[in-house]
C-alpha positions in Angstrom: 57.9 104.6 91.8 57.5 102.5 88.7 59.5 101.8 85.4 62.8 101.7 87.3 63.4 98.2 86.0 66.4 99.2 83.8 67.9 101.0 86.7 67.7 98.0 88.8 69.0 95.7 86.2 71.8 97.9 85.3 73.0 98.3 88.9 72.4 94.6 90.0 74.3 93.3 86.9 77.2 95.5 87.7 77.6 94.3 91.2 76.7 90.6 90.3 79.9 90.7 88.0 81.9 91.5 91.1 83.5 88.5 93.0 81.1 87.6 95.8 82.3 89.1 99.2 84.6 91.5 97.5 83.2 94.3 99.6 80.7 94.8 102.5 77.2 95.9 101.3 76.6 99.6 102.1 73.7 102.2 101.9 74.5 104.5 99.1 71.3 106.6 99.3 68.9 107.4 102.2 67.3 105.9 104.2 64.3 108.4 103.5 60.6 108.6 104.1 57.7 108.5 101.7 54.0 108.4 101.9 53.5 108.8 105.6 49.9 108.3 106.9 48.5 108.0 110.6 49.0 104.3 110.4 51.8 103.6 107.9 55.2 104.8 106.6 57.3 103.9 103.5 61.0 103.8 104.0 63.3 103.8 100.9 67.1 103.3 100.5 69.6 102.3 98.0 72.5 99.8 98.4 75.5 99.1 96.4 74.9 95.3 96.1 71.4 93.9 95.2 69.6 92.0 98.1 66.5 91.6 99.9 65.6 94.4 102.2 64.3 94.6 105.8 63.2 97.4 108.1 63.2 97.0 111.8 61.2 99.4 114.0 59.8 100.0 117.3 58.6 102.7 119.8 62.0 102.6 121.7 65.5 101.9 120.6 65.6 99.0 123.2 62.5 97.5 121.6 62.8 97.5 117.9 61.0 94.2 117.5 58.8 95.0 114.4 60.0 94.2 110.9 58.8 94.5 107.5 60.5 93.1 104.3 61.1 93.8 100.7 61.5 90.3 99.1 62.7 91.6 95.8 66.5 91.2 95.1 67.4 94.8 94.1 69.4 97.8 95.0 66.5 100.1 95.3 64.4 99.1 98.4 60.8 100.3 99.3 59.4 99.0 102.4 55.8 100.0 103.6 55.2 99.5 107.3 51.6 99.3 108.3 49.5 98.8 111.6 51.3 101.8 113.3 49.7 104.2 115.9 48.8 107.7 114.8 50.8 110.6 115.9 53.6 108.2 117.4 57.4 108.3 117.1 59.1 105.1 115.8 62.7 104.3 115.6 63.9 102.3 112.8 67.0 100.6 110.9 67.3 99.4 107.3 69.4 96.5 106.0 69.0 92.9 105.0 67.4 90.0 106.9 70.7 89.2 108.5 72.1 92.7 109.5 71.1 96.3 109.8 73.1 98.6 107.4 71.9 102.1 108.6 69.8 103.5 111.5 69.0 101.9 114.7 70.0 105.3 116.6 68.1 108.4 117.8 68.7 110.1 114.5 66.6 107.6 112.6 63.2 107.9 113.7 59.8 109.1 112.2 56.4 110.3 113.6 53.3 109.0 112.0 50.7 111.5 110.9 48.2 112.6 113.5 44.6 111.5 113.2 42.7 113.1 110.4 41.3 116.4 111.5 43.8 117.0 114.2 44.1 120.8 114.8 47.8 120.8 115.2 50.1 122.5 115.7 52.2 121.3 112.6 54.9 122.9 110.4 55.6 122.8 106.8 59.0 123.5 105.1 58.7 124.8 101.6 61.7 124.7 99.1 62.0 125.3 95.5 64.8 125.4 92.9 67.4 124.3 95.3 69.3 121.5 93.5 72.9 122.8 92.9 74.6 120.9 95.7 76.3 124.3 96.5 77.2 126.2 99.5 74.2 128.6 99.2 71.9 125.6 99.1 73.5 124.5 102.3 73.2 127.9 103.9 69.6 127.9 103.2 69.2 124.6 104.8 71.2 125.5 107.8 69.4 128.9 108.4 66.2 126.9 108.6 67.5 124.3 110.9 69.1 127.1 113.1 65.7 129.0 113.1 63.5 126.2 114.0 65.8 124.7 116.6 63.9 121.7 118.3 60.6 122.5 116.5 61.6 120.8 113.1 59.2 120.7 110.3 56.6 117.9 110.1 56.4 117.9 106.2 59.0 118.8 103.7 57.2 120.3 100.4 59.5 120.6 97.4 58.4 122.9 94.5 60.7 121.0 91.9 64.1 121.7 90.3 65.8 119.7 93.1 68.5 118.3 90.6 70.2 120.6 88.3 70.8 120.6 85.4 68.9 117.7 84.0 67.3 115.8 86.8 69.7 112.9 86.3 70.3 110.2 89.0 73.7 111.4 90.0 72.5 115.1 90.1 69.6 113.9 92.4 72.3 112.3 94.8 74.3 115.6 94.9 71.6 118.1 94.8 69.0 116.5 96.8 69.9 113.3 98.7 73.2 114.3 100.0 72.2 117.8 100.9 69.0 116.9 102.9 69.8 113.5 104.3 69.6 114.5 107.8 66.0 115.9 107.1 64.9 113.1 104.7 65.5 110.4 107.3 63.0 111.7 109.8 60.6 113.9 107.6 58.4 112.9 104.6 59.2 114.8 101.5 56.3 115.6 99.1 57.5 116.7 95.7 56.3 118.1 92.5 58.3 117.8 89.3 60.3 120.7 87.8 61.3 121.3 84.4 64.9 120.3 85.0 63.7 116.9 86.4 61.6 116.8 83.1 64.6 116.8 81.1 65.2 113.2 81.9 61.9 111.9 83.2 58.4 111.3 81.5 55.1 111.9 83.4 53.2 110.0 80.7 55.2 106.7 81.3 56.1 107.6 85.0 59.8 106.8 84.2 63.1 108.5 84.7 65.2 109.5 87.9 62.4 111.6 89.4 59.9 108.7 89.3 62.7 106.3 90.5 63.5 108.4 93.4 60.0 108.9 94.9 57.1 106.8 96.0 54.0 108.9 95.7 50.3 108.1 96.2 48.6 107.5 93.1 45.9 105.2 94.6 44.9 107.6 97.4 47.1 105.9 100.0 47.4 109.0 102.0 43.9 110.4 101.7 42.1 112.3 98.8 41.0 110.8 95.5 43.1 108.5 93.6 44.7 110.1 90.6 46.0 106.9 89.1 49.4 108.5 88.5 52.4 109.6 90.5 52.7 112.8 88.3 49.9 114.4 90.4 48.3 113.4 93.7 46.8 114.5 96.8 47.2 113.8 100.6 45.7 114.6 104.0 47.7 115.6 107.1 46.0 116.6 110.2 43.3 119.3 109.3 44.8 120.2 105.7 44.3 118.7 102.4 47.2 119.0 100.0 46.9 118.9 96.2 50.1 118.4 94.1 49.9 119.0 90.4 52.3 118.6 87.4 52.7 121.8 85.5 55.5 120.7 83.3 54.7 117.3 81.6 51.1 116.6 82.0 48.2 118.2 80.0 47.0 121.4 81.4 43.7 121.6 79.5 40.5 122.3 81.6 39.0 119.1 80.3 42.1 117.0 80.5 42.8 114.2 82.9 44.7 116.3 85.7 42.2 119.1 86.0 39.2 116.8 85.6 40.6 114.9 88.6 41.4 118.1 90.5 37.7 118.9 90.4 36.6 115.7 91.7 39.3 115.6 94.5 38.4 119.0 95.8 34.8 118.1 95.8 35.5 115.0 98.0 37.5 116.6 100.7 36.0 118.2 103.8 39.3 119.4 105.4 39.3 122.9 106.7 42.6 123.9 105.1 43.3 123.3 101.3 47.0 123.8 100.1 47.9 123.4 96.4 51.4 123.5 94.8 53.3 122.9 91.5 56.3 124.1 89.8 55.4 127.0 87.4 53.8 129.7 89.5 50.7 131.5 88.3 51.9 135.0 89.3 55.6 136.1 89.2 58.0 138.7 87.9 61.2 137.0 89.0 63.5 135.2 86.7 60.4 134.2 84.9 57.3 136.3 83.8 53.8 134.8 84.2 52.3 137.2 81.7 54.4 135.7 78.9 55.2 132.0 79.6 52.8 129.3 78.5 52.9 126.9 81.4 52.6 129.7 84.0 49.7 131.2 82.0 48.0 127.7 81.7 48.0 127.0 85.3 46.6 130.5 86.1 43.8 130.5 83.5 42.9 126.9 83.8 43.7 125.4 87.4 43.2 128.5 89.5 39.4 128.9 88.8 38.9 125.3 89.9 41.0 125.8 93.1 39.5 129.2 94.1 36.0 127.8 93.6 36.9 125.2 96.1 38.1 127.6 98.6 42.0 127.0 98.2 43.9 128.9 101.1 47.5 128.8 100.0 49.1 128.2 96.6 52.7 127.5 96.3 55.2 127.3 93.4 58.8 127.7 92.4 60.4 127.9 88.9 61.0 131.7 89.2 64.2 132.1 91.1 62.8 134.6 93.8 60.8 134.9 96.9 57.4 136.5 96.3 54.3 136.6 98.5 50.9 138.0 97.5 48.3 139.9 99.2 45.0 138.0 99.8 43.6 137.7 96.4 40.9 136.2 94.3 39.8 135.9 90.7 42.9 137.3 88.8 42.9 134.8 85.9 43.4 137.4 82.9 46.5 137.9 81.1 48.3 140.2 81.5 47.5 140.2 85.2 46.3 143.3 86.9 45.4 144.2 90.5 42.0 145.7 89.9 39.6 144.5 92.3 41.3 141.2 92.8 43.1 142.2 96.0 40.6 141.2 98.9 43.0 142.6 101.5 45.8 144.9 100.7 47.4 144.9 104.0 50.6 143.0 105.1 48.9 140.2 106.9 51.3 140.7 109.7 50.2 140.6 113.3 52.3 143.6 114.2 50.8 145.8 111.5 47.7 148.0 111.7 45.9 146.0 109.1 46.3 142.8 111.1 46.1 139.1 109.7 44.3 138.2 106.5 40.7 136.8 107.3 38.6 134.6 105.1 34.9 134.5 105.3 32.8 132.5 102.6 35.9 130.8 101.3 37.0 133.8 99.1 40.7 134.5 99.1 44.2 132.8 98.8 47.8 133.7 99.4 50.2 132.9 96.6 53.9 132.2 97.3 56.7 131.8 94.9 59.6 129.9 96.7 62.0 129.6 93.9 64.9 130.8 96.1 66.2 127.5 97.7 69.8 127.5 96.4 70.2 128.5 92.8 71.1 132.1 91.5 68.0 134.5 92.2 67.0 137.4 89.9 63.9 139.6 89.2 62.3 141.2 86.2 60.1 143.5 88.2 57.2 143.7 90.9 54.1 141.7 90.3 51.0 143.8 91.0 49.5 141.1 93.3 52.7 140.6 95.4 53.1 142.4 98.7 56.8 141.1 99.1 59.3 140.6 96.4 63.0 139.9 97.1 65.8 138.2 95.1 67.6 136.7 98.0 68.0 132.9 98.8 66.0 131.3 101.5 63.1 129.2 102.2 59.6 129.3 103.8 58.1 127.7 106.8 54.2 127.5 107.3 52.7 126.8 110.7 49.1 125.7 111.2 47.2 125.3 114.3 43.3 125.1 114.3 41.8 127.9 112.1 45.3 129.9 112.0 47.8 129.7 109.3 51.1 131.6 109.5 54.0 131.9 107.2 57.6 133.4 107.3 60.5 133.6 104.9 63.8 132.6 106.3 66.7 134.0 104.3 69.9 132.1 103.9 71.7 134.2 106.6 68.8 133.5 109.1 66.9 136.7 108.8 63.1 136.4 108.9 62.2 138.9 106.1 58.4 138.3 105.9 55.6 137.1 108.1 51.9 136.8 107.4 49.0 135.2 109.2 45.7 133.9 107.7 42.7 133.2 109.9 39.4 131.6 109.1 36.8 132.6 111.6 37.1 133.9 115.1 40.5 133.4 116.8 43.1 134.4 119.3 46.5 134.4 117.5 49.7 134.3 119.6 52.6 136.4 118.1 55.1 135.9 121.0 56.9 133.8 122.2 56.8 131.9 118.9 59.8 129.7 119.3 63.6 130.0 119.5 63.6 132.5 122.4 65.8 131.6 125.5 65.0 132.5 129.1 66.6 131.9 132.6 64.4 131.1 135.5 62.9 134.3 137.0 63.1 136.1 133.6 59.7 137.8 132.5 58.3 136.0 129.6 56.2 138.7 127.5 53.2 137.0 125.9 51.5 138.9 123.0 48.4 138.0 120.8 45.8 139.4 118.6 42.0 138.9 118.8 40.3 138.3 115.4 36.6 138.4 115.0 34.3 138.2 118.0 35.3 140.0 121.2 37.1 138.2 124.0 36.7 139.5 127.5 39.0 137.3 129.6 41.7 134.9 128.6 43.9 132.3 130.4 47.8 131.9 129.7 49.2 128.5 129.8 52.7 127.0 129.8 53.9 123.7 128.5 57.5 122.5 129.3 57.1 119.2 127.4 56.4 120.4 123.9 52.6 120.6 124.3 52.0 117.2 126.0 50.8 118.8 129.3 49.8 122.3 130.1 49.8 124.5 133.3 47.8 127.7 133.7 50.0 130.6 134.7 47.7 133.3 134.4 43.8 132.8 134.8 41.0 135.1 133.7 43.1 138.1 132.9 41.7 141.0 131.0 42.1 140.5 127.2 44.5 143.6 126.5 46.6 141.6 123.9 49.7 141.2 126.2 50.7 139.7 129.5 53.9 138.9 131.3 54.8 135.9 133.7 58.1 134.8 135.2 59.9 131.7 133.8 59.7 128.8 136.4 62.9 127.1 137.7 63.0 124.3 135.2 65.5 123.2 132.6 63.7 122.6 129.2 64.2 123.1 125.4 60.5 122.3 124.9 58.7 125.1 126.4 55.6 126.5 124.6 53.0 129.2 125.7 49.4 129.3 124.5 46.4 131.8 125.2 42.9 130.6 125.6 39.5 132.2 125.8 38.4 131.9 129.3 34.7 131.5 128.3 35.2 129.5 125.2 38.2 127.1 125.7 38.2 125.8 122.1 39.4 129.1 121.0 43.2 128.8 121.7 46.4 129.4 119.9 49.9 128.6 120.9 53.7 129.1 120.0 54.7 128.1 116.5 57.8 126.5 117.9 59.5 125.6 121.4 61.8 127.9 123.3 64.3 127.3 126.0 64.3 127.9 129.8 67.7 127.1 131.5 70.1 128.7 133.9 72.6 129.4 131.1 71.4 129.3 127.5 72.9 130.8 124.6 70.9 133.6 123.1 71.4 136.1 120.2 72.0 139.5 121.5 72.8 140.8 118.0 70.9 139.4 115.0 71.2 139.8 111.2 69.2 142.8 110.3 69.8 144.8 113.6 70.7 148.5 113.4 74.4 149.7 113.4 76.1 153.1 113.7 78.4 153.5 110.6 81.1 155.8 109.3 81.6 155.8 105.5 82.9 159.3 105.0 86.3 158.1 103.2 88.7 159.1 106.1 90.2 157.7 109.2 87.8 158.3 112.2 90.5 158.3 114.6 92.9 155.9 116.4 90.4 155.1 119.1 87.5 154.6 117.0 87.2 150.9 118.1 87.4 151.7 121.9 84.3 151.7 124.1 84.9 155.4 125.2 84.9 156.6 121.6 82.2 159.4 120.9 80.1 158.0 118.1 76.9 160.2 118.6 77.4 161.9 115.3 77.5 158.7 113.4 74.4 157.9 111.3 72.7 154.5 111.7 71.0 151.9 109.7 69.6 148.3 109.6 71.8 145.5 108.3 72.5 144.3 105.6 74.7 147.5 105.2 76.6 148.1 102.0 76.4 148.8 98.3 76.6 147.2 94.8 74.3 144.0 95.3 70.7 145.7 95.5 70.0 143.5 98.6 71.1 146.0 101.2 68.6 147.3 103.8 71.0 150.5 104.3 72.9 151.6 101.2 76.3 153.2 102.1 78.2 155.7 99.9 79.6 154.1 96.8 82.6 156.2 95.7 84.7 155.6 92.5 87.5 154.7 93.1 86.4 152.7 96.1 87.1 154.0 99.6 89.2 151.2 101.4 87.6 151.1 104.7 84.1 151.4 106.3 83.4 151.5 110.1 80.5 150.2 112.2 79.7 150.2 115.8 77.0 148.8 118.1 76.4 149.1 121.8 74.8 146.2 123.9 74.3 146.1 127.7 75.2 143.0 129.6 74.1 142.7 133.3 76.0 139.4 134.0 79.4 138.0 133.2 79.7 136.6 129.7 80.7 132.8 129.8 80.8 132.0 126.2 80.4 134.0 122.9 80.1 133.0 119.3 79.6 135.2 116.1 78.7 135.0 112.6 79.6 137.8 110.2 78.4 138.5 106.7 81.2 140.4 104.8 82.5 141.5 101.4 85.5 141.7 101.4 87.7 141.7 104.5 86.5 142.2 108.0 88.0 142.8 111.5 86.1 142.9 114.7 86.8 144.4 118.2 84.9 144.2 121.3 85.5 146.9 124.0 88.9 147.8 121.9 90.0 144.2 122.0 90.5 142.5 118.6 88.6 139.1 118.6 88.3 138.3 114.9 89.5 139.0 111.5 89.3 137.7 107.8 91.2 138.8 104.8 92.8 141.8 106.7 96.4 142.4 107.8 96.7 146.3 108.2 93.9 148.0 109.9 94.8 151.6 108.8 92.2 153.3 106.8 94.2 153.1 103.3 95.0 149.6 103.1 92.9 147.2 101.2 91.8 143.5 102.2 94.3 140.9 101.3 91.8 139.0 98.9 88.3 139.1 97.5 85.7 137.3 99.5 82.7 135.3 98.1 79.5 137.4 97.6 77.9 137.9 101.0 80.4 135.6 102.6 79.6 134.3 106.1 82.3 133.5 108.5 81.8 131.9 112.0 83.9 132.0 115.0 83.8 130.9 118.6 85.5 133.5 120.8 88.2 132.4 123.2 87.2 134.0 126.6 89.6 132.0 128.8 92.7 134.1 128.3 91.2 137.6 128.4 87.5 138.2 128.3 86.6 141.4 126.4 83.1 141.6 127.8 82.2 143.7 130.8 79.1 144.0 132.9 77.4 147.1 131.7 77.9 148.8 128.4 79.8 147.0 125.7 80.9 148.2 122.1 81.2 145.9 119.2 83.3 147.6 116.4 83.8 146.4 113.0 85.9 147.4 110.2 85.0 146.1 106.5 87.5 146.6 103.7 87.3 146.5 100.0 89.8 144.1 98.2 90.6 146.8 95.7 89.7 150.4 94.3 87.5 148.7 91.8 85.7 146.1 93.8 82.1 146.1 92.8 80.4 145.7 96.1 80.7 146.0 100.0 78.5 144.1 102.5 78.2 143.8 106.1 76.0 142.2 108.8 76.6 140.4 112.0 75.0 137.9 114.5 76.4 137.6 118.0 75.4 134.9 120.4 76.4 135.0 124.2 76.0 132.7 127.0 75.7 134.4 130.3 76.9 133.1 133.7 73.9 131.6 135.7 71.6 133.9 137.6 72.2 133.3 141.2 69.2 135.5 142.1 66.2 133.3 143.1 62.9 133.7 141.1 60.9 136.4 142.8 57.6 134.3 142.9 55.9 136.0 140.0 57.2 139.7 139.9 58.6 140.6 136.5 62.2 142.2 136.4 61.8 145.7 134.8 65.3 145.7 133.4 66.2 143.3 130.6 69.8 142.0 130.9 71.0 142.6 127.3 69.9 145.4 125.0 71.1 147.6 122.2 71.0 150.7 124.3 67.2 151.2 123.9 65.8 149.2 126.5 62.6 150.2 128.1 60.8 149.2 131.3 59.4 145.7 130.7 56.6 146.4 133.1 56.8 144.7 136.4 53.6 143.0 137.4 52.5 140.6 140.1 52.3 137.7 137.6 48.5 138.0 137.2 47.9 141.3 135.5 48.3 141.9 131.9 51.0 144.1 130.4 49.9 147.5 129.2 52.1 147.5 126.2 50.8 145.2 123.4 53.6 146.4 121.0 56.5 143.9 120.5 60.0 145.3 120.7 61.7 144.8 117.4 65.1 143.5 118.7 63.9 141.9 122.0 66.6 139.4 122.9 64.6 137.7 125.7 67.8 138.0 127.8 66.1 139.5 130.7 67.1 138.6 134.3 68.1 140.1 137.5 71.6 141.3 138.5 73.5 138.6 140.3 74.9 138.4 143.6 78.8 138.2 143.0 80.3 135.0 144.4 84.0 134.7 145.5 86.6 135.5 142.8 88.0 131.9 142.7 84.6 130.3 142.3 83.6 132.8 139.7 86.7 132.2 137.6 86.4 128.3 137.9 82.7 128.6 136.9 83.4 130.7 133.7 86.4 128.4 132.7 84.0 125.3 132.8 81.1 127.0 130.8 83.6 128.3 128.2 85.1 125.0 127.8 81.7 123.2 127.4 80.6 126.0 124.9 83.7 125.6 122.8 83.3 121.8 122.6 79.7 122.2 121.5 80.3 124.8 118.9 83.4 123.0 117.5 81.4 120.2 116.2 81.8 121.8 112.8 81.3 125.3 111.3 78.5 126.1 109.0 79.4 126.1 105.3 80.3 129.6 104.2 77.6 131.0 101.8 78.5 131.8 98.3 75.8 132.7 95.7 75.9 130.4 92.6 75.6 131.9 89.3 71.8 132.3 88.0 70.8 129.3 86.0 68.3 129.4 83.2 64.9 127.7 83.9 
């Protein structure tokens, strides 16, 4: 972070000119984290008045006795703390020598990197082309946070274009720092410069708002080989080596400084995983075309041979406003790109497919991801021959690494996980469930599933942690390796449960949950998720006055997965698109609940108006007055608008024990509206299960299902399940039917739980999603 002298002088002079003491000093940017290592952390913040800076820190809020100072009188403060313990959480505050201005609470904390070579697990969040500062960018962020829950990312990798349109300082504030502050204050961001940042920054002089904003390791402060510049650099984390290149403003010649350094840096690393990223992707047919554009072609023809010769495993990029994920590929450097024999494995890489995960032997093969869908408008020119997945829908990517297993997933802005892949180097047990985010009550069966890669494994142990992997207890010992097993959730309250499966004969062969899950007597859980299957009626007529009632006969209605609709080309199920438009379309879904519902919340994706009934009781509507077939919505919605609501269950609870019907009407705003969209997520909190755990015998009847529940397979807690196939919409809501308490006690308990739920959910609604217009570049 050099050549910011002009910025500092201008800001300092502006505030020196004001009368001393005119207003209290405040933090106007940050604090945020940079260059994290096992023993150090750099903390950066900006104030409105120039002063010296101080960071106070400690391993507990009650003992923040450490301090480090920035003696320069400035508005931009960069303080590096050294002498820290690896893999340790520290709380911190920032301010002056006389006062703390921000932090000193549980939200301001960082964890140092683990010791070099640690097997993990650890999580990467990958975002590109996000910097609009708009609602769609916020929806992408919130979808990731909701998906990961307690298991937040350890590293934030940004693919560039974080500040539209020109990478100016004010655009950085709106499109990056304001948007991600809750993440940046506890997670190190490692960026690469995009072409929009390049409008106002220079890599040759390392000047401009991009270089002012970041502190990057040009002298190998975080591992790797010193590059001598912040334009491109490398760093190590746990058992991975990361290489960050500048595809926009540094020479891309094979004999130039950047690629010459790249060869030396890769030759010097002995890390098991190698991950590389830069802005302009080598393969894409999204809003940009890698066969026709110079920077993309240069990186493919000049950088990829160096990286693949060194055994690179994962290559990330942005720039093209789309999500694309390749097969396992090698050696496709020519222009135009053809598949030829460059696809090493043409499977999906998913654990639940017949092909299974991608495997690497001898260093050959890499997966390529274009993550340019972080918030700006998305589009596509076609389908690239090396890509297994192509979708022009906003979202972000998560990558989890543990030992010799790397897993990736794409999380759309609405929370849908649209892609999963796994890459394995050598022999492994690869856990697929539970992988984080699930909720169980004590006594519920926890279904564990895994895949064996490479050498055969005869017996396995299944272990449970309730403290996020700090300690483990064996729950199933020496069971036959069938790929699945079931045990019952213990009587504990935790949001930090994880499961792992281990080779009984070779304990080093082990894999665990990517994220933590919850065990509690009354936890909210998603009983309907975005992407679930719905019955629908789009025949252009009224289906009858009782269509929303639980007893209505819907057996003749067709079914399809969400998103349902027409006109946007992002629908999983296309409905009939009439001209002129039909005013109303109808949807129904059955769920089974075996205990009283204490609290309920929903998120509905709609375009335009929507009304929702539960068992015939109207519980929510947006942009709708009349519910007859012929009336239109009262106004046009945003594209794929998402509305949220916490349902009031205190006056009249619409849910019943047994079969429940969720009925939805979606209306067009006019006969000439261009599109119609629908999807829905329903989250329920059930009343506590009063039945005591049965000592290890699995309950065969899940408590919430979509009407297609099957026997979960009762066992004695030691035998493996015979069914190794995950159920697509398993809600994890399995539990026994409770003993009914007295009416008064039951009603009181429901009221207390509902009140607590409303208070927690009313902290603030998620922003409604609205897709911005596509931007050039």
